[in-house]
C-alpha positions as CSV (number, residue, x, y, z in Angstrom):
1,M,61.7,148.1,127.3
2,L,60.0,149.6,123.9
3,R,61.1,153.1,125.2
4,K,64.5,152.3,124.8
5,V,64.3,150.2,121.1
6,A,62.5,153.1,119.7
7,S,65.3,155.9,120.7
8,S,67.7,153.5,119.1
9,A,69.6,153.1,116.2
10,D,71.6,150.0,117.2
11,G,70.5,147.4,115.9
12,K,72.2,145.7,119.3
13,E,69.3,147.2,121.3
14,A,67.0,144.9,119.0
15,R,68.8,142.1,119.1
16,K,68.6,142.4,122.8
17,T,65.6,142.9,123.2
18,L,64.2,140.1,120.8
19,D,66.5,138.1,123.1
20,E,64.6,139.0,126.0
21,I,61.4,137.6,124.1
22,S,63.1,134.9,123.2
23,I,63.7,134.3,127.1
24,A,59.8,134.6,128.1
25,L,59.1,132.2,125.1
26,R,60.9,129.6,127.2
27,R,59.8,130.3,130.3
28,G,56.2,129.6,128.3
29,R,54.5,132.7,127.7
30,Q,53.1,131.7,124.2
31,E,50.5,133.1,123.9
32,A,51.1,137.1,124.6
33,L,54.3,136.8,123.0
34,P,52.4,137.6,119.1
35,L,51.9,141.0,120.8
36,E,54.5,141.8,122.1
37,Y,56.5,141.6,118.5
38,V,54.5,143.6,116.8
39,N,54.7,146.5,120.0
40,V,58.8,146.1,119.1
41,S,57.9,145.7,115.2
42,R,55.5,149.0,115.9
43,A,58.2,150.8,118.0
44,L,61.0,150.5,115.7
45,R,59.3,151.3,112.9
46,R,58.5,154.8,114.6
47,G,62.1,155.0,115.7
48,G,63.3,154.5,112.0
49,N,64.0,151.1,111.7
50,L,62.6,149.3,109.3
51,Q,64.2,146.3,108.5
52,E,64.3,145.0,112.4
53,A,60.6,146.0,112.6
54,K,59.5,143.4,109.5
55,E,62.1,140.7,111.2
56,Y,60.2,141.4,114.7
57,L,57.0,141.0,113.0
58,R,57.9,137.7,111.3
59,H,59.0,136.5,113.9
60,A,55.8,137.2,115.2
61,L,53.8,135.0,112.5
62,E,56.4,131.5,113.7
63,M,54.8,131.9,117.4
64,P,52.0,129.8,118.7
65,L,48.9,131.7,117.5
66,P,46.3,132.0,120.2
67,K,43.5,129.0,120.1
68,D,40.8,131.6,120.5
69,E,39.1,132.4,116.8
70,R,38.5,136.0,117.8
71,A,42.0,136.3,119.1
72,T,44.1,134.7,116.5
73,D,42.0,136.8,113.9
74,R,42.9,140.2,115.7
75,L,46.7,139.8,116.1
76,L,46.6,138.9,112.6
77,R,44.9,141.4,111.0
78,T,46.9,143.8,113.5
79,T,50.3,142.1,112.2
80,S,49.5,142.5,109.0
81,A,48.0,146.5,109.3
82,E,51.9,146.9,110.8
83,R,53.6,145.2,107.7
84,G,51.2,148.1,105.7
85,A,53.3,150.7,107.7
86,I,56.1,149.7,107.1
87,S,55.7,149.9,103.1
88,L,54.2,152.6,103.6
89,A,57.3,154.8,105.5
90,K,59.7,152.8,103.3
91,R,57.5,154.4,100.3
92,L,57.2,157.7,102.1
93,I,61.2,157.4,102.1
94,H,62.2,156.6,98.8
95,I,59.1,158.7,97.4
96,D,61.0,160.0,94.3
97,D,61.2,156.3,93.3
98,Y,57.7,155.5,93.8
99,L,56.4,158.9,91.9
100,K,58.8,158.1,88.8
101,S,56.7,154.7,88.8
102,I,54.1,156.3,88.9
103,I,55.1,159.0,86.1
104,G,55.9,155.8,84.1
105,Y,53.2,154.4,84.7
106,R,51.0,157.1,83.3
107,A,53.0,157.1,80.1
108,A,52.6,153.5,79.5
109,R,48.6,154.1,79.0
110,T,49.0,155.0,75.5
111,E,51.4,151.6,74.1
112,G,48.9,149.8,74.1
113,A,45.8,148.1,76.3
114,R,46.3,146.0,79.3
115,K,44.9,142.6,79.4
116,I,44.9,142.2,83.7
117,A,42.3,144.4,85.7
118,V,43.1,144.9,89.2
119,V,39.8,146.1,90.6
120,S,38.4,147.5,94.3
121,A,34.6,149.2,95.0
122,I,34.5,152.3,97.1
123,V,30.4,153.0,98.6
124,G,29.7,155.0,100.9
125,G,33.4,156.3,102.0
126,Y,33.3,153.0,103.8
127,D,37.6,152.5,102.7
128,A,40.2,155.3,101.3
129,P,41.8,153.7,97.8
130,L,45.1,151.8,98.5
131,L,47.9,152.8,96.3
132,P,49.8,149.3,95.9
133,A,54.1,149.0,96.9
134,Y,54.0,148.0,93.2
135,V,53.0,150.3,90.2
136,E,52.7,147.4,87.7
137,N,52.5,148.4,84.0
138,E,50.7,145.2,82.8
139,M,47.9,146.4,85.2
140,D,44.7,148.7,84.8
141,Y,43.8,150.1,88.4
142,I,40.0,149.9,88.9
143,I,37.6,152.1,91.1
144,F,34.2,151.6,91.4
145,S,32.5,154.2,93.7
146,D,29.4,156.6,94.7
147,Q,31.6,159.2,95.3
148,K,34.7,161.5,94.7
149,V,37.8,159.8,95.3
150,P,41.8,160.6,94.4
151,D,43.3,158.8,91.7
152,F,46.5,159.4,92.4
153,G,47.6,159.2,88.6
154,I,47.1,155.3,88.8
155,F,43.4,154.4,89.3
156,D,40.3,155.3,86.7
157,V,37.8,156.1,89.2
158,R,34.2,154.9,88.0
159,P,31.2,155.7,88.6
160,L,29.0,152.5,90.2
161,P,26.9,150.7,88.1
162,Y,24.1,149.9,90.1
163,V,23.4,151.8,93.7
164,D,20.9,149.9,95.9
165,I,19.5,151.5,99.0
166,D,21.8,149.2,100.9
167,K,25.6,150.1,100.2
168,T,27.3,146.5,100.5
169,R,24.9,145.3,97.6
170,S,26.2,148.1,96.0
171,A,29.7,146.8,96.0
172,R,28.5,143.0,95.4
173,Y,26.7,144.2,92.4
174,V,30.7,145.4,91.5
175,K,31.9,142.7,92.2
176,T,29.7,139.8,91.0
177,H,29.6,141.7,87.4
178,L,33.3,142.3,86.4
179,T,33.4,140.5,83.4
180,R,30.2,141.8,82.7
181,I,30.9,145.8,83.1
182,L,35.0,145.0,82.0
183,G,35.6,144.3,78.2
184,G,38.6,143.4,76.9
185,Y,40.8,141.6,79.7
186,D,42.2,138.3,80.2
187,V,42.6,138.3,83.7
188,I,40.7,140.4,86.3
189,I,41.5,140.4,90.3
190,W,39.3,141.5,92.3
191,L,40.7,143.7,95.8
192,D,38.3,144.2,98.9
193,G,38.8,148.2,99.8
194,C,40.5,147.3,103.0
195,I,43.5,145.2,100.7
196,M,46.6,146.7,99.6
197,P,49.6,144.9,97.2
198,V,52.8,144.9,99.4
199,A,54.4,143.3,96.5
200,P,53.9,142.8,92.6
201,L,51.1,140.4,91.4
202,L,52.1,139.6,88.2
203,P,54.6,136.9,89.2
204,A,50.8,135.1,91.5
205,I,49.0,135.6,87.9
206,Q,51.0,134.1,85.5
207,D,50.7,130.9,88.2
208,F,47.4,131.4,87.7
209,V,47.1,131.7,84.0
210,S,49.3,128.6,83.3
211,S,47.1,126.5,86.1
212,G,44.5,126.3,83.1
213,C,41.7,127.4,86.1
214,E,39.1,129.6,85.2
215,F,39.6,131.0,89.2
216,A,41.7,131.5,92.1
217,A,40.6,132.1,95.4
218,M,42.3,131.5,99.8
219,L,40.3,129.5,102.0
220,H,38.8,130.9,105.0
221,P,41.8,130.7,107.6
222,F,39.0,129.7,110.7
223,R,36.3,128.0,108.8
224,A,35.7,124.7,106.4
225,S,32.4,125.2,104.6
226,P,29.5,127.7,103.8
227,Y,27.1,125.8,106.7
228,E,29.9,127.1,109.3
229,E,30.1,130.3,108.0
230,M,26.3,130.6,108.5
231,R,26.4,129.0,112.1
232,M,28.6,131.8,112.3
233,C,26.3,134.7,110.9
234,I,23.6,133.2,112.9
235,A,25.0,133.5,116.2
236,I,26.7,137.1,116.1
237,G,23.7,138.3,114.1
238,K,26.0,139.2,110.8
239,D,23.2,139.1,108.4
240,D,19.3,139.1,108.6
241,V,18.7,135.4,110.5
242,P,15.7,134.2,108.8
243,I,17.2,135.0,105.8
244,I,20.3,133.2,106.0
245,Q,18.1,130.4,107.4
246,R,16.1,129.8,104.1
247,Q,19.4,130.2,101.8
248,R,20.9,127.8,104.5
249,E,17.5,125.0,103.6
250,H,17.7,126.3,100.3
251,Y,20.5,124.2,99.9
252,R,20.1,121.5,102.1
253,S,16.9,121.0,100.1
254,Q,19.5,120.4,96.9
255,G,21.6,118.0,98.7
256,Y,23.9,120.1,98.1
257,K,27.7,119.6,100.3
258,S,30.6,121.3,100.5
259,H,34.6,120.8,102.4
260,C,35.8,123.9,102.1
261,L,34.9,127.9,102.3
262,I,36.8,130.5,100.1
263,E,37.3,133.9,101.7
264,S,35.9,136.3,99.7
265,N,38.6,139.0,100.3
266,V,40.4,138.6,96.8
267,F,40.1,136.1,93.8
268,F,41.4,136.0,90.1
269,V,39.2,135.6,87.4
270,D,39.6,134.2,83.2
271,A,37.8,137.3,81.8
272,R,37.4,135.5,78.6
273,S,35.8,132.4,80.1
274,E,31.6,132.2,79.5
275,K,31.4,129.7,82.5
276,V,32.6,132.3,85.2
277,T,30.4,135.0,83.9
278,E,27.6,132.0,84.9
279,M,28.8,131.8,88.1
280,L,28.9,135.0,88.4
281,D,25.6,135.8,87.9
282,L,24.0,133.0,89.6
283,W,26.4,134.7,92.7
284,W,24.2,137.5,92.3
285,E,21.1,136.1,92.3
286,Q,21.7,134.4,95.3
287,I,23.1,137.5,97.1
288,R,19.9,139.5,96.0
289,R,18.1,136.2,96.8
290,F,19.3,135.6,100.4
291,S,22.0,137.0,102.2
292,R,24.2,139.6,101.3
293,R,27.4,137.9,102.5
294,D,28.8,136.6,100.1
295,Q,30.7,133.9,101.0
296,L,28.0,132.3,102.2
297,S,27.2,131.5,98.4
298,L,30.5,131.1,96.3
299,N,31.5,127.7,96.9
300,Y,27.6,126.9,96.0
301,C,27.8,129.1,92.6
302,L,31.8,127.4,91.7
303,D,30.1,124.1,92.1
304,K,26.7,124.3,90.9
305,T,28.6,126.1,87.6
306,G,31.3,123.6,87.0
307,V,34.1,126.4,87.1
308,K,37.9,125.0,87.6
309,W,39.4,127.0,89.9
310,K,42.6,126.3,92.5
311,E,43.9,128.1,96.1
312,M,46.2,130.8,95.5
313,A,48.0,130.3,98.5
314,P,48.0,127.4,100.8
315,R,45.5,126.4,103.5
316,G,46.0,128.6,106.4
317,I,47.2,131.4,104.0
318,S,44.4,134.2,103.6
319,A,44.8,137.9,102.9
320,R,45.6,138.2,106.9
321,N,49.3,136.8,106.9
322,H,49.5,136.6,102.9
323,P,53.3,137.7,102.1
324,N,52.1,140.3,99.1
325,L,48.8,141.8,100.9
326,V,48.0,143.4,104.3
327,I,44.6,143.6,105.2
328,F,43.3,146.6,107.3
329,E,39.9,147.1,109.2
330,H,36.7,148.4,107.2
331,G,36.8,152.3,107.6
332,Q,40.3,153.1,108.8
333,V,43.0,154.8,107.4
334,P,46.3,153.0,107.7
335,E,48.6,154.9,110.4
336,G,51.2,157.2,108.0
337,Y,48.3,156.2,104.5
338,D,47.2,160.4,105.5
339,Q,50.9,161.6,105.0
340,F,52.1,159.2,102.3
341,A,49.0,160.2,99.8
342,A,49.3,164.0,101.3
343,E,52.7,163.6,99.7
344,V,51.9,162.0,96.6
345,N,49.4,164.2,95.6
346,R,51.5,166.9,96.1
347,R,54.5,165.8,94.4
348,L,52.1,164.7,91.2
349,S,50.6,168.3,90.8
350,S,54.1,169.4,89.5
351,D,54.4,165.8,87.8
352,M,58.1,165.7,88.6
353,P,59.5,163.9,91.8
354,S,61.4,166.5,93.5
355,S,64.3,166.1,97.0
356,P,62.7,166.0,100.1
């Protein structure tokens, strides 16, 4: 079935496949269906039918998800990675327009200081710099790294301000010192190195600013408190068990309770807020003293410092299924990214887009 869809440019064939999946749904095969949608979407993308591919992914997210957390997480990440591959394919088709946006962005750098920064850290070659689908002139894109990475005419690549024998803590230092190592910004956005924006970020930033909050993030899709996350980390060995146990007992000894858990791979901060700087300082102290798993301490630090924060998406929405973001597995290059990045670099070498 997949070969037939992939080889056909006719949307009728894709619709026939969609009908076949709908029949399977009526027969009670719910848990197998989302991956079937993903597989059909991938086949359509490789056949060049990108709009139909997106439609299949939309249907996949509407289907009942597996009850098992690992299966659900794997499905959401697979769906997200496929959305990213579709985004890359579209940009490659319209490479001239994309390059013009990069050239316009570079020209706009001389027109005045930007007040928004989008920041990531790449340490130890763990991730690759991921080009956003939309290059927004209002923002500086900054990467801190311990190695040479391509800037694609967009990224301001800077050396790590702190190097730890533990590479994860080197990245965490950047994450928890944003307002100290970056001056002059009103808003700073943190993106883990495995996350790529596929829609403009400015509307979400404007919503954040108008809210009057100092911090914004998404909640964890599976767990509802730092203590639940600690139990999971201990169970699967995510960090040194005695360290996590000491952290848990430290929080309990203070009577600390929390009924939500932030997933810290994406967040916004009001860079002008002294409370935010205080919170980030405390966050680094917790990571240095206890577990490097920064989700274990973020809610604690927000509550202790009284930083006013908001959820940037409804509960159940995370970087895995947010319509404006895609997430890839750490250390894995997205499908089609090498070809896309090489073409961007090749075209930018002449500083002028040329026809395919």
